[in-house]
Phi, psi and omega in degrees: 000091180234131183254173182297143183300140181079005180293129174309120181072006183278342186231013183242141185279152173310128189282073181204149180269343180238113182240100178292155175246020177293120183284352185287144181295331185290319180292317183297310183296317183293321179301306176299326176290316181296324174297315180295316180295328180291315180296339176275350182073028173286145177282183184290319181299314176294324177294326180288322176297319180296321178288325189281140177287148178293327181201141175222122185247120177249132182230152176262131188239106177291126172247115176269114181289160181300337184272003174093353182283160186242136177227160172243126179244168182232136179231171181210151172225118185240125176252101185281321177203136177235022171308320189256356183157186180303155168304150179212126177171161183280178179239127188244136182242104181205153181288339176287340184305134176218179185296323188283327170294319177292327180292319181290323176293322170303316177301317180294324175305319182297321173290319183298311186294328180285322178302316179277004180057030178277144189277050185222162168264201184240136175204170179200162177213167185189157170231138176279082186200150174259106186295343180287334181266012176244156171286174174295320181288327175293315179299317182302312179304316183290320182295314176300316178296316179297305181310315182298322182300315187263359184301332176302339188240008179234163181139184193310317184250002180252304186194116187261108179286164184201171181283152171215197188304136175087353183235129170242188186296334178296307182309312184291333173294313180301318180301313184300324178299323180291320181275003172247064191284339178269012173110292186298139179300139172242080188299334178278356188285342176196164181238163181093017180286160167303150182302328183291341178255017185094018176287180186243143164300141175086357183295311185303321184259005188297317181294323176295320179300312178298321177302314179294318176297327174292313177300317177305321184292322189245000185298321183298316179301328181275003179069032181255091175256181176069227180241073183297150181272138187238139164245130184250120180259101188124133180241020177271198195295325178289316183288320177293317179302313178301316174302317178298317182286324173297327173293333177285341179264014171095002172292150167262111182270107187268343183201139175228133180217163171218186190307318185249351180210164176198157179224146184226144172206116186297327186279350178113132177283151172274101190292322179297314174301324180297309178299326174296317178304311181290324179299326182272016174093006179286179179234157173310317184295331186250022173285120187279005181264010171198188181259139177294140183227139166303128178295343178286343182260006182302314179287351175271354181284127179309127185206157174259333185229132174245124177247092175283104188231029187254290178207173183291146172074004182290338179251097176264188187299317184292319175301323176299320177295335177277344178281044182295135178092359175292132181256336182219134177246124177251108183277099188277318181272151179288130185059032176308315182259133171295163174302318184297321178293317178306311174301319182292322174291325180292316179291340180269003176084012175275147179270117174259122174261113200284158184303326186286353170253306190296319185257023175294348182302325182294316175287341180284309180292331172304313174304318178298326179286326177295323187291313175308317180296318178297326185269354185056043180236164175225100184291154176293160174298324172302311181291325171303311180301316181295321179290319181294315185296321181291320183288321178296314183299314179297321179297313183298323177293319182296314181294321183294314179298320183295316180295323185283325183294316192261357183050059184226159176291163187300321178310303185298321184290323174300312181298315183301315176301311184297311177298321172310311176299319179291313177304317182292316177302314176301316182296311183298331180269003180082021182234050186304148176248004179204000000 
């Protein structure tokens, strides 16, 4: 795993004396925030304030099943920081969701919005439920009950919700209806809505687009000319969108995998055909444009670029060791790398573009959607893409310059930049942390 000489962050270890390999998102986020606080010279009290959410709401959601039975579900909305603006973050519907996961995601959103210089803080929500196990009517009842339960603390100028795993634009449409109780639509109350309800062009592909723009910004420094080979871990919206856009930049997508299946083709997969196959209900394993691969062998496929876009903590130190040859890692999923994996890649000379920068395209276009809602406008797809491109290039340039100036990995530089902006906002508001 060797990156080009002089690449920011390519040859420096993660700056910490204790590097955990805990795959939980709570451990990953806390480690990264504590490391940034140490570098900023914050004392224990200020670090505790930095880590703690401003508000954490737990709600009970009664679910009346279609058969008449009644269940009790639990949901959360955590607002980590509103120092720089309203809370911002998605709502995750998954059986694994718990209070610690939602808190960690909110912490990372605080950093991400600050890295991208978007006028928001960080928040997150979730309901511990498997949406695939619900009928459409049951899902709507859960979503409306959750939105109603958190409605006193969310909205246009308080905390702007958005979709996450398990939630799509239909779900956000139901939520918006709950948050518009007096009749007139409130399009800036949340983002990720259908276009007909004030959504934004480019929102669905925004995170994948941000990954592709990050790759374009750093490929030269990673020594990636020609047709670099790419392995994508995750075949959801983010992974496939990134794969399609990277292929347009001349990359060869040699393998795509998820938890139970994977497909490989050394000459490069036809990603559009693969996406169509999956949309039609197919599986990676039965795609006839490549060979079936054991998912455990995915990272062993020879590659130059790794895109972990599945779930948090999936790439630990052992997995990083199997990704031999990777020159660049685009962290598509939040917390995809454990701190030990991050250090292993850095020690091996791979350039890691961290999640808080690489996948910031989603929150950037969410910000644009919020702005369009406030103005009661709808920008063209071309205008959204131009603005997203400019915002991602600016963020990449700022993180790159800081990494080079301070001789630190890109993740350290991104967190330090974000914390600097948070501390300045706290100082200007009369709440100094140091």
